[in-house]
N, C-alpha and C positions, 0 to 999 in steps of 0.2 A: 595497541598492537603496532609493532615496528614496521616501517616501510620496507617492502621487498626491493630488490634490484630493478625489477621491471617498473615498479611504481616510481622509483627515483629517476629512471630514464624518462618516464612520462612527465614528471615534474620539470625536468630540465628542458624538454621540448616545449612545454607550456610557457615557461619563462622566456624562451627564445621567441615564441609567437607573440607574447605580450610586448617584448622590446621592439620587434619588427613593426608592431602597429603604430609606433611613434616615428616611423621613418619620414613622414611628411612634416613633422614638428621642427621647431628651430633647434640649432646645434646645442644650445644650453640644456634643453629638456632631454635631448638624446643622450647627452653626457650624464645627466642626472639619473637616468634609468639604467645605466650600465652596471650599477651595483644593486644587490638585493634590497638594501636599506633604502636607496634612492628610488627604486622601482615601487616599493611599498608605500613610501611617502607620496609619490606622484599619483598612485592609484587610490589612495585612502579616501579622498572626497567622492570619487566616482562610486566606490564600493559602498560607502555609507548612504549615498543617495539611492542606490538600487535596493539596499536593505529596507530603507524607509518606504520605497514603492511597493515592495512585496510583503509588507507586514499584514497581519490579519485584518486591519481596517482599510484594506486596499480598495481602489475604485472598482465598480462592478465590471467594467471593461478595461483591461490593462492595455497600455500602449505597447506597440511592438518594439520593446527596448533592445532586442537583439539586432534590429536594423540600424540602431544608433551606435556609432563607434565607441562612445563612452560606456554605454550600457553593455555592449558585447565584451569590452575589456574588463568591466567590473564583474561580469558573470565568470569569465575565464579565471580571474584572479581569486574570487571568493567562493564560488559555488561549484565550479567544474570538478576539481580534484576531490573534494568531499563527496560529491554525488557519485563519481566513479568508484571511490573506495566503498561507499555505502552499498551501491548496487552489487559490486563484486562480493562483498561480505554476505549479502542476501543470497546470491547465487551459490555460494559455498556452503550454505546450510545443507545438512544431509539430505533432506527431502527434495530440495530444489536441485541439488547436484545430481541426485539419482535420476530425476526426471530429464535433466539435460543429457546425461549419459545415454538415456534411452533414445533421445532424438538423434544423437550423433552415431548411434550404433547401426543406423540404416545404411544401406549400400548406395544411396543416392550420391551423385557427384556435386550437386548444388544444394547447400543448406541456406535457406532464405530467412533472414531476420528483418522484421519491420521495426525500425527505431522511430517510435511515435513521439513527436515533439522533440526531435533529436538534438537541437542546438548544435554544439560542436561534436556530435556523435558520442555523447556521454555513455549511453547504454551499450553501444557497439564496442567501445574501447574496454568496457567492463567485461563483456563477453569474450573478447580476444584475450584478455588477461586470464580469464577462467580457462579458456582452451589451452593456453600455454602451460598452465599449472596441472590440469587434469586430463589432458589428452596427449601428453608427451609420449606415452607408450603406444599410441595409436599409429598405425601405418597408413598414411594418407596416399591415395592413389594419384596418379598424374592427372592433372586437370581438376582436382577437387577444389571447391571454392566456397567461401562464405560470401553470400550475396546480400548486401545491406540495402534495404529500401527505406530511405529517409523521408519522414513526413515533417517538413520544416518550412516555415514561412520566409525565413531570412536566408538569402543566398550567400551573404558574406560570412555569417557564422558557420554555415554548413561547409563552405570552402575551407575555413580554418580547421574544422574537424576532419575533413578529407586529407588535408596536408599532414595533420598530426597522425592520423591512422596509417597513411602511407609510410611515413618515417618510422613509426613504431612497429609495423608489421613486415619490415624488410627481411628479417631472418625467419619468418614463419614457413612451415612446410606446406602451406596451402595459400591459394590466391584470395585476395579480398577485393571486392568491387562495390562501388556505391552509386546509386541512382536515386534521384528525387522523384517522389510520387505523392499523390493525394490519397486520402482514406477511401474515397469512392472508387479508385482505380485498382484496389487490392483484389487479387484473385485468390479466394480461400484455399483452393486446392494446391496452390504453389507456395503457401506460407507455412513455415515450420516453427518459427519463434516470433513472438510479439512482445516487445518491451516498451513501457511508457514510464519515464522517470521525471517526476515533478512537472508534469505537463497537464494532467487532468484538472488541476485547480485553476488553470488559466483559461479554461474553455467554458463557454456558455451552455445553458441547458439543452438547447437544440443540438449543438455539436456533440454533446455527451450522449444524447439519445441515438444519433446516427452511429457514433463510435461503438456504443454498447451492442447494437444489433450486428454490426460488422464483426466485432470480436467474438460474439456468440457463434457465428458461422465458422470463424477460424478454429475455435475450440472443438466444435463438432467435427471438423475435418482433421483434427489431431494435433493442432498447434499447441505449444507450451506458452502460456501467457503470464506476464509479470507486470504489475502496476506498483510503483513506489511513489509515495506522496510525503509531504512534510508531516511532522508529528503533532502539530497543533490540533486541538479538538475539532475545530470546524472542518479541517481537511480530512482528518481521520474518519469522522462521522459520514461525510459525503462519499468517501471511498467505500465505506460499508454499504451505503445506499446503492452505489454503482455495482458493487459485488452482488447484492441481492437481486438487482434487476438483471444482471448477466445470467445468474443461475436460473431465473424464471424464464429466460428466453432460450437458453441452451438446453438441448435434449439430453446431452451426454456429459456435461461438465462435472468435474469433481474438484474440490479445493485441495491443493497440494500443501500450502502453508499461508499464514501461520496457524490457521484453524485446524483442529483435529476432526472437523465435520464439514458437511456441505449443506447444513441447514441455514435458515436466515440468520444473519448476524444480529445479536442482541444489543449491540452498542452503536446503532445508527442515529440519524437525525431525529427519528421518532421515539427514541428511548428517553424516558423521563428520569435520567440519572446524570450524575456529575462525572461518571467514569467514561473513558473512551479507550480504544485499543491502539496503543503506540508502543514503540520500543526505542532503545538507545544503545549506542556503542561508543567506546573510547577509541581514539586513534592517535598516532603520532603526527602532529602537524608538520607541514613542510616549512623550511626556513622562511619562505616568502609569507606564508600565512601567519607565522609567529610575528613577523614584523608588521603585517597589516593589522593584527589584533592590538599590538602596542600603539599603533597610530590612530586607530578608530575606536578602541574600547570594546570591540566585538569579541565574541568567544567562539572559536572554531574547534576546541578540543573535544567536545562531546557532540555526537551526531544523533539527532532525534528523527524518527521517521515512522510511517505506517506503510503497510504493504499487504498485498495478497497475490498468490500465484495459483494457477489452475491449469488443467489440461483434460483431455478426453478420458472418461472412465474406461479402463482396460479390463477385459475379462481375465480373471485369474486362472492360470493353468491348474487343472485338477491335480491335487496332491502337493502342490507347491505352497510354501509358507512365505508371507511377506517378511522382508528384512527389517532391521531396526530403522533404516532410513525411509522405507516406504510404508511401514505400519503407521496408522493414524495416531495412535497413542490415546491416553485418557483425556488429557486436557492441556491447554496452554495457559501459562500464568500471564495475566494482562495488567498487573499492578505491582507497585512496590509494597513492601511490608508496612502496614499501618498500625502503630501502637494503640492499644485500647485502654482508655483511662479506667481506673479502678471503680469510679462512680457508676459506670455503665455495666458492671459485672452482673448484678441481680437481673437487670432487664435482658442481658445477653443470654443468661442461663434459660430464662423462660422462652426466648426466641429460638434457641437451639433445640429445645424439646418440642416446640411447635413446628419446626421446619427441618426435620431430620432428612438426611440424604440416604441413609442406610449404608454409608461408607465411613471409613476411618474409625477413630476412637469415640467412645461415649463421652458426653460432656459432664464428667464427674467433678466434684469439688476440688480434688487434687489437680486435675487438668487445668482448672480455671484459676489456680493460684499463681502468684508471681507475675512476671512481665509477659503478658499475653499480647500477641500481634495477629493481624489478619492480612491475607492477600486474596486477590480475586482471581479465579480461574474460570476459563470458558471450556466447558466439557465437550466430549464427543457427541453429546446429544444437542449441542447448541444452547445449553443452559448455563447461566452464571452460578458459580458456587463460591461460598466464602470458606477459605481454608484458615483455621485458627491453630496457632501453636506458639511456642516460645520464639522470640524474634529471630535468633540465629538459626533456628531449625526450619524456617520457612523457605520455600523455593524463591528464586529471584525472578524479576520481570523478564518475560521472553522464554523462560525455561519450559521445555516440553516434558510433561509428566506421563510416563508410560503407564503407571498404575496410580490409583489413589493412595496418597501417603497414609499408611496405617496408624502412625503415631499422632497424626493431626486430627482435629475435630473438623468435620466437613458438613456444612449446612447449605441448603438451597437458598438462593437469593430470591427476593420477591420479583415476580415478573412485572416490570414496570413499563413495558412497551404499550403505548396507547393505541389500542385497536380501534376505539371509537372515541369521539369527542366527549368530554366530561359533561355531567349534567348542567353545570353552570354555563357552559358555552353553547348548549343546544338552544336553538331559537324556540321561543314560547309559541305553542300551537293551541289556540283556543278551540274548545269543542264546538262543532257546528250544531246549532239548535234547529231542529226540523219540526214543524207543527204537524198536527194530525191531518189537516187539509192537504198539506204538501205531500205527505206520505200517500194519501188517497189518490192524489193526481198522478203520482209516479206509478201507481199500481193499476191505472186504467188499462184495459185491454184495447186491442186495435179497433173495436166497434164503439169505443167511447164510453162503455159501461163499466161501472165499478165491479171488480171481481166479487163473486158470491162468497159469503162467509162459510167456512167449513162447519158442517153440522157435527155436534158432539155425539159420539156413540152412546 
């Protein structure tokens, strides 16, 4: 996807912020970072070090790398713009965009966004980009304001984000203000939007529990909530755990995306499957990121992520019909097409007959001939389905299916979520042997006499 003019402006402002961070360095280094190639070469070691720190085998407790000048620069250079683009693309999905339109249709003058784990206000800048694109026809009243409440531990990286936001929003028809808060300070009745981008994976279990309860209250008060996390299996599964916990605590929440249901997620940490729910997108890298990739060997051209968004369940007006954007649909595709080897076809045919879904085409011999592939879909019932068809005829990862594809064979997947520990893991419990004398002693009445035997009729 090509970069827009607004995104190019943000890229230019980011490079200026990176160069200004070297103002205390010697003259030779300041001269080296004046060009894009020199800036990339100078930042390359710092970027590589941050990538190594944030890999899946990271320490349990991450250091506050945003407080460190090198760590903050590395994030700005390597993670900031991809995360802004990723968040903006998620906000522009029809179901999320429709939910945001509903938030901004209200007549309130202050729209409050909580930017959780904000860093340099990544989510806030993505929302401002969305507003510039989708609210251009809206007439803003005098004094209308986007109020950003930033939850961020590092004051220095937050100030960098405030400087970027102020420069980027000079031509906006509404005011933007930023203040730093803590999660416990949030007042649910005043919050309308809550975004968390790549922050949840850096929090401990206790902090996640507090956050989960707080967000459940925000949703019940009507806030639109978005969580974005990396696409690796460990992070996507834990995001599913967080989602399920949130739905159990909230009385009125409904999932907006990517799920077409608000049932428990079948691909969480407790699922005994190799699959997990994640998505990808291509984008046009900035010139600086291209140079950084050449210097470090990293790859920024594909963005992988997991996410979910939710808000309060609204009562449908009698007689109205949901639009394509707001209708839940039948299923979301959560895998790529997987080719099936010919050796497995006989087993597959038996499996298809034993696990019918009642949808799609029948598993006839003609359907099973040729190059057959499978993709995984999560249905509106919260169940996983296998969709079988010719490779090119299968839907792609992330695609929302409004109806079951009639030309494809659709089978139920085995429910492999472990509700109870397996027999092998259960502790062995030996039967307690009780003698007749012990039984008699237990049956003594309060007078110390044995109970009389019942006479047979």
